[in-house]
C-alpha positions in Angstrom: 51.8 -45.6 12.2 48.9 -47.9 11.3 45.8 -48.7 13.3 42.5 -50.7 13.2 39.2 -49.4 14.5 36.4 -51.9 15.3 32.9 -50.8 15.9 29.5 -52.5 16.2 26.6 -53.2 18.4 27.6 -54.7 21.7 25.4 -57.7 22.9 25.9 -58.8 26.5 25.2 -62.4 27.6 25.3 -64.4 30.8 24.9 -67.7 28.9 27.1 -70.2 30.8 28.2 -72.0 27.6 29.5 -68.7 26.1 31.3 -67.8 29.4 32.9 -71.2 29.5 34.2 -70.8 25.9 35.6 -67.4 26.8 37.6 -69.0 29.7 38.7 -71.9 27.4 40.1 -69.5 24.9 41.6 -66.9 27.2 44.3 -67.9 29.7 44.1 -64.3 31.0 40.6 -64.8 32.2 41.5 -68.0 33.9 44.5 -66.4 35.6 42.5 -63.4 36.8 39.3 -65.0 37.8 40.1 -68.7 38.4 36.9 -70.6 38.7 34.7 -67.6 39.4 32.7 -67.8 36.2 29.7 -66.0 37.8 31.5 -62.6 37.9 32.2 -62.5 34.2 29.7 -61.1 31.7 30.3 -62.2 28.1 29.7 -60.0 25.1 30.0 -60.2 21.3 29.6 -57.6 18.5 27.1 -57.6 15.7 26.8 -55.2 12.8 30.6 -55.1 12.9 32.6 -52.6 10.9 36.4 -52.4 10.8 38.6 -49.7 9.4 42.3 -50.0 8.6 44.1 -46.6 8.5 47.7 -45.6 8.1 49.5 -42.4 8.0 51.8 -44.0 5.4 51.0 -42.8 1.8 51.7 -46.3 0.5 48.8 -47.8 2.4 45.3 -46.9 1.5 42.3 -46.5 3.9 40.2 -49.7 3.9 36.7 -50.2 5.5 35.0 -53.6 5.9 31.5 -54.5 7.0 30.9 -58.0 8.3 27.5 -59.4 7.6 25.7 -62.0 9.5 25.6 -62.3 13.2 23.2 -63.6 15.8 20.5 -61.0 15.4 
């Protein structure tokens, strides 16, 4: 059993360009909301950290911090 944990600071945005990109890249959004862009609130993560963990002794724990971002 292996899993990934993603954490960071959540930043919400109602920028129409960001929302449009979300719809362009997610058929699920389009199928659920159609053209109702105004009901969707976009978000992105900054100060992101990821951890890869496994209960298998052959796989070691790994932690990554992503630098950069919009802040």
